[in-house]
N, C-alpha and C positions, 0 to 999 in steps of 0.2 A: 470629804473628809472632813469634821466637825473638831474643832478644838475647846471646850471651855474652859474661861480662867475667870478670875475677880474681875476682871473689865467687862465680859462679856464671851460672846459664842464671835467665834473667827471662824470662818470656810477657808480651807486651804484649796479648792477643790469641788467641782458642782461637777455629777454626771447625769446625761439625759438617760442611759440604758446600764445595765447592771454589766461589769467586769467577767473578764472569767472566776471561775470561785479559786483558780491557785491565788491571784493576785490579789482577791480580797482578802482570805487566807495570810498574804504575803505584808497586804499594810496595815491587817489588825497587828501581828507579828511587832511589826513594827513600830505602832503605836502604843501597843504595850512596854516595848522595850523602852522610847524613850520616856513614856510616865512615872515608869520605873526608877531610872538613872534621876529624873528631875526630883524625884521624891526623893530619893535619895542623897542627893547634896542637899535637898531642902533642910532632912533630917539632919546632914553633917553639919549645916551652918546653924542650927537651932542646938545642939550640944554645945555644953561648956568647954569652954579650951583648957586640954591639964600644961599644968606647972612644967616645964624643964626638970627634969629629975638631977642636973648638974650641978 
């Protein structure tokens, strides 16, 4: 699995053969979910903070 970010490419694991399709699909879904969560956190941090109404 590879991860790209601003500092370069990080290799999380290296495979010499293909694992079963089900495992590949699971890892892909996990990577997409983690990336989506990271983008949401980044977007939430970029939003201006709202003032308290009290």
